[in-house]
C-alpha positions as CSV (number, residue, x, y, z in Angstrom):
1,M,-180.2,189.7,1.9
2,W,-180.8,188.3,-1.6
3,L,-183.7,186.1,-0.8
4,A,-185.5,188.5,1.5
5,P,-187.6,190.3,-1.1
6,R,-189.2,186.9,-2.1
7,Y,-188.9,185.0,1.2
8,P,-189.2,187.5,4.1
9,E,-190.5,184.7,6.3
10,L,-187.1,182.9,6.1
11,G,-185.8,184.3,9.4
12,D,-183.0,181.8,10.3
13,E,-180.0,182.0,8.0
14,R,-178.9,178.6,9.1
15,R,-181.7,177.2,6.9
16,V,-179.8,178.4,3.8
17,I,-177.3,176.1,2.0
18,V,-175.3,177.1,-1.1
19,T,-175.0,174.8,-4.1
20,N,-173.4,174.6,-7.5
21,G,-176.6,175.7,-9.2
22,T,-180.2,174.5,-9.0
23,Q,-179.5,171.1,-10.6
24,S,-177.1,170.2,-7.8
25,A,-179.7,171.3,-5.2
26,L,-182.4,169.2,-6.9
27,L,-180.1,166.1,-6.9
28,L,-179.4,166.6,-3.2
29,F,-183.2,166.9,-2.6
30,L,-183.9,163.7,-4.5
31,R,-181.1,161.8,-2.7
32,I,-182.6,162.8,0.7
33,H,-186.3,162.5,0.0
34,A,-186.8,160.2,-3.1
35,P,-185.6,156.6,-2.7
36,I,-184.6,154.7,-5.8
37,G,-187.8,153.6,-7.6
38,S,-190.1,156.1,-6.0
39,V,-192.4,158.5,-7.8
40,I,-192.1,162.3,-7.9
41,L,-194.6,164.7,-9.4
42,A,-194.0,167.8,-11.5
43,E,-195.9,170.0,-13.8
44,H,-196.9,168.1,-17.0
45,L,-194.6,170.5,-18.9
46,S,-191.5,171.4,-16.8
47,Y,-187.8,172.2,-16.6
48,G,-186.2,170.6,-19.6
49,V,-183.6,168.5,-17.7
50,L,-185.9,167.3,-15.0
51,S,-186.3,163.9,-16.7
52,N,-182.5,163.5,-17.0
53,L,-182.0,164.4,-13.3
54,A,-184.8,161.9,-12.3
55,R,-183.1,159.1,-14.3
56,A,-179.8,159.9,-12.6
57,A,-181.5,159.7,-9.2
58,G,-183.4,156.5,-10.2
59,V,-186.9,157.9,-9.7
60,R,-190.0,158.2,-11.9
61,V,-191.8,161.4,-12.8
62,R,-195.5,161.8,-13.3
63,G,-196.9,165.0,-14.7
64,V,-199.6,167.1,-13.1
65,P,-202.0,168.7,-15.6
66,L,-201.9,172.4,-16.2
67,D,-204.3,175.1,-17.3
68,S,-203.7,178.8,-18.0
69,E,-203.0,179.5,-14.3
70,G,-200.5,176.7,-13.8
71,M,-200.8,173.4,-11.8
72,I,-204.3,172.3,-11.1
73,P,-204.7,171.5,-7.3
74,D,-207.4,168.9,-7.9
75,E,-205.2,167.0,-10.3
76,F,-202.3,167.2,-7.9
77,E,-204.5,165.7,-5.2
78,R,-205.7,163.0,-7.6
79,L,-202.1,162.0,-8.4
80,C,-201.2,162.0,-4.8
81,R,-203.9,159.4,-4.2
82,E,-203.1,157.3,-7.3
83,S,-199.3,157.4,-7.3
84,S,-198.2,157.8,-3.7
85,P,-195.5,160.3,-4.6
86,V,-192.7,161.2,-2.2
87,A,-192.0,164.7,-3.7
88,L,-193.2,167.5,-5.9
89,Y,-190.9,169.6,-8.1
90,C,-192.6,172.9,-9.1
91,N,-191.8,176.2,-10.8
92,P,-194.9,178.3,-9.9
93,T,-193.6,181.8,-10.7
94,V,-193.4,182.6,-14.4
95,H,-193.4,178.9,-15.2
96,N,-190.9,177.3,-17.5
97,P,-192.1,176.9,-20.3
98,T,-195.6,178.4,-20.2
99,T,-195.0,181.7,-18.3
100,S,-198.0,181.1,-16.0
101,T,-197.8,182.3,-12.4
102,L,-199.7,180.2,-9.9
103,P,-202.3,182.3,-8.0
104,A,-202.1,182.6,-4.2
105,E,-205.2,180.5,-3.6
106,R,-203.7,177.6,-5.6
107,R,-200.4,177.9,-3.7
108,V,-202.4,177.6,-0.5
109,A,-204.3,174.5,-1.8
110,I,-201.1,172.8,-3.0
111,A,-199.3,173.4,0.3
112,A,-202.3,171.9,2.2
113,I,-202.5,168.8,-0.1
114,A,-198.7,168.2,0.1
115,R,-198.9,168.4,3.9
116,R,-201.9,166.0,4.0
117,F,-200.2,163.4,1.9
118,G,-196.7,163.9,3.3
119,V,-195.2,165.1,0.0
120,K,-192.0,167.0,0.1
121,I,-191.7,170.1,-2.1
122,F,-188.9,171.4,-4.2
123,E,-189.8,174.9,-5.3
124,D,-187.6,176.4,-8.1
125,E,-187.9,180.1,-8.5
126,P,-185.1,181.5,-10.7
127,L,-187.1,184.5,-11.9
128,G,-188.7,185.5,-8.6
129,L,-186.7,188.7,-8.1
130,L,-187.8,189.9,-11.6
131,H,-191.4,189.5,-10.6
132,P,-191.7,190.8,-7.0
133,D,-195.5,191.1,-7.3
134,A,-195.8,187.3,-7.5
135,P,-197.6,185.5,-4.6
136,S,-195.5,184.3,-1.7
137,P,-193.6,181.0,-2.3
138,I,-195.4,177.7,-1.6
139,A,-192.4,176.9,0.6
140,A,-193.3,179.7,3.0
141,L,-196.7,178.0,3.5
142,V,-195.2,174.6,4.4
143,P,-191.7,175.3,5.6
144,E,-191.3,172.1,7.4
145,A,-191.3,170.1,4.2
146,S,-190.1,172.4,1.4
147,W,-186.9,173.2,-0.3
148,Y,-186.9,176.7,-1.9
149,T,-184.1,177.3,-4.4
150,M,-183.1,180.5,-6.3
151,G,-180.2,180.2,-8.7
152,M,-178.2,183.3,-9.7
153,T,-178.1,182.5,-13.5
154,K,-181.2,184.4,-14.6
155,C,-181.0,187.5,-12.2
156,L,-177.2,188.0,-12.2
157,A,-175.1,186.3,-14.8
158,Q,-175.3,183.1,-16.9
159,G,-171.7,182.0,-16.0
160,I,-172.2,182.1,-12.2
161,R,-173.1,178.6,-11.0
162,V,-174.4,179.5,-7.5
163,A,-177.8,178.8,-6.0
164,F,-179.2,179.6,-2.6
165,C,-181.4,176.9,-1.2
166,V,-183.7,177.2,1.8
167,I,-184.0,173.8,3.5
168,P,-186.9,172.7,5.7
169,K,-187.0,173.7,9.3
170,G,-185.4,171.2,11.6
171,I,-183.5,169.3,9.0
172,D,-179.9,168.2,9.8
173,I,-178.1,168.4,6.5
174,P,-174.8,166.7,7.6
175,M,-176.8,163.8,9.0
176,E,-179.1,163.6,6.0
177,L,-176.4,163.7,3.4
178,G,-174.1,161.1,4.9
179,D,-171.1,160.4,2.7
180,V,-172.4,162.7,0.0
181,G,-171.6,165.6,2.3
182,R,-167.9,164.9,1.8
183,L,-168.2,165.2,-2.0
184,S,-167.6,168.4,-3.8
185,Y,-169.7,168.1,-6.9
186,W,-172.7,169.9,-5.3
187,L,-170.7,172.7,-3.8
188,P,-170.2,176.0,-5.6
189,S,-166.7,177.2,-6.6
190,P,-165.4,179.2,-3.7
191,L,-164.3,182.0,-6.1
192,S,-167.8,182.2,-7.6
193,L,-169.4,182.3,-4.1
194,A,-166.9,185.0,-3.0
195,L,-167.8,187.1,-6.1
196,V,-171.5,186.7,-5.6
197,T,-171.2,187.6,-1.9
198,E,-169.2,190.7,-2.7
199,M,-171.7,191.8,-5.4
200,I,-174.7,191.4,-3.1
201,E,-173.0,193.2,-0.2
202,N,-171.8,196.2,-2.2
203,G,-175.1,196.6,-4.1
204,L,-173.7,195.7,-7.5
205,A,-175.9,192.6,-7.8
206,Q,-179.0,194.8,-7.2
207,T,-177.9,197.2,-9.9
208,I,-177.4,194.4,-12.4
209,L,-180.8,193.0,-11.4
210,G,-182.4,196.3,-12.2
211,E,-180.7,196.5,-15.6
212,I,-181.8,193.0,-16.4
213,S,-185.3,193.8,-15.4
214,R,-185.4,196.9,-17.7
215,E,-183.9,195.0,-20.6
216,C,-186.4,192.2,-20.1
217,Q,-189.2,194.8,-20.3
218,R,-187.9,196.2,-23.5
219,R,-187.7,192.8,-25.1
220,Q,-191.1,191.7,-23.8
221,E,-192.8,194.8,-25.2
222,L,-191.1,194.2,-28.6
223,A,-192.2,190.6,-28.6
224,C,-195.8,191.5,-27.7
225,D,-195.9,194.0,-30.5
226,L,-194.4,191.8,-33.2
227,L,-196.5,188.8,-32.3
228,R,-199.7,190.7,-31.4
229,N,-201.7,188.7,-34.0
230,F,-200.7,185.3,-32.5
231,P,-201.8,183.5,-29.3
232,I,-198.9,184.2,-26.9
233,L,-198.3,184.3,-23.2
234,C,-195.7,186.9,-22.3
235,P,-196.0,188.6,-18.9
236,P,-194.2,191.9,-18.1
237,R,-190.4,191.5,-17.7
238,S,-190.6,187.9,-18.9
239,M,-187.4,186.3,-20.2
240,H,-189.3,184.0,-22.5
241,L,-192.7,183.6,-24.1
242,W,-195.1,180.8,-24.9
243,L,-196.5,180.7,-28.5
244,Q,-199.4,178.4,-29.3
245,L,-199.0,177.3,-32.9
246,P,-201.9,177.0,-35.4
247,A,-202.9,173.5,-36.3
248,R,-201.4,173.8,-39.8
249,A,-197.9,174.5,-38.4
250,T,-196.7,171.8,-36.1
251,E,-193.7,172.2,-33.8
252,E,-192.1,169.2,-35.4
253,Q,-192.1,171.2,-38.7
254,I,-191.4,174.7,-37.4
255,V,-188.4,174.0,-35.0
256,P,-186.1,172.5,-37.6
257,K,-187.1,175.1,-40.2
258,L,-186.2,177.9,-37.8
259,A,-183.0,176.2,-36.9
260,S,-181.9,176.0,-40.5
261,Q,-182.2,179.8,-40.6
262,G,-180.3,180.4,-37.4
263,V,-183.2,180.8,-35.0
264,L,-183.2,178.3,-32.2
265,V,-186.5,177.6,-30.3
266,R,-187.9,174.8,-28.3
267,G,-191.1,172.9,-28.9
268,S,-193.4,171.7,-26.1
269,A,-192.2,168.1,-26.5
270,Q,-188.8,169.1,-25.0
271,F,-190.6,169.9,-21.7
272,I,-192.8,166.8,-21.2
273,T,-192.1,165.2,-17.9
274,E,-193.5,161.7,-18.6
275,V,-192.0,159.3,-21.1
276,Q,-195.4,158.7,-22.8
277,G,-196.6,162.3,-22.4
278,K,-197.8,164.5,-25.3
279,G,-196.9,167.9,-26.4
280,V,-199.3,170.8,-26.9
281,N,-198.0,172.2,-30.3
282,A,-196.4,175.3,-28.8
283,L,-193.0,177.0,-28.8
284,R,-191.0,178.4,-26.0
285,L,-189.1,181.5,-27.3
286,S,-186.2,182.8,-25.2
287,L,-186.1,186.5,-25.3
288,S,-182.9,186.6,-23.1
289,S,-180.6,184.5,-25.2
290,P,-180.0,186.9,-28.2
291,S,-177.2,189.3,-27.4
292,S,-179.0,192.4,-28.7
293,L,-182.5,193.8,-29.2
294,E,-181.8,193.9,-32.9
295,L,-181.3,190.1,-32.9
296,V,-184.5,189.6,-30.9
297,Y,-186.4,191.7,-33.5
298,K,-184.9,189.7,-36.5
299,G,-185.7,186.3,-34.8
300,L,-189.2,187.2,-34.0
301,K,-189.9,188.7,-37.4
302,L,-188.7,185.4,-39.0
303,I,-190.9,183.4,-36.6
304,A,-194.0,185.5,-37.4
305,T,-193.4,185.2,-41.1
306,L,-192.9,181.5,-41.0
307,I,-196.1,180.7,-39.0
308,S,-198.2,183.1,-41.0
309,F,-198.4,180.7,-44.0
């Protein structure tokens, strides 16, 4: 019921497993598909803890270059030829951190390249339900080799550590997991899962999703107004925005200055997937973290003032 708006092609509910959040699902995926020492690919700028998870799994990450529309298919193919990766982690819908949404034609191209090179895909879509007009998931184009995961943190509540994960067609999870299947670290709390199930079935989850969407829209519109003189990317209903800094104001300078005044932001360096990778002198500003619209306003005004000089 919850996944259907974004993944209507799912069909068989037996393909859905439930995990203790997206990180647990990703660790399971890496255990099954990425042997120790192997290479996985991800967007050049990506989920902030991906590097930590990769180290825990004993794999190396190489970054696929991005442009304003997201991952570049030709670069993905180049790295498939050069690095022989076993898997791709991607976040194509309102990408973290740049907010880009991968166009449909690029999703088709990436699916075809992954199939040709035998690359497994882990598609992370925590914001999909807030952006129902986004193109269909890449996983729907290559269902035999994709894991599609939607955590509940963004669209329901921060404290609920539950994620729904669509596994590939034909995979035997008990056989693939082996002894890990007996461990509980990747399973959600039964109480949390019961709560989520009840909220979905009685319609409360959909009501909360609607309220979150409306609040995101209010905050996004405020941000676009306050930062209208700066180069930002902030699509409708976005929970965060991407601010390109002027050359005179580096993220290494701005981030600690803002922190000293009570405003926490993340620079691009915190999202680099490769150890030797370079940032792009930009900030990711979370619009969802402040507890009120007033705090969003104060924080954005301070940021605008600081980078104007």
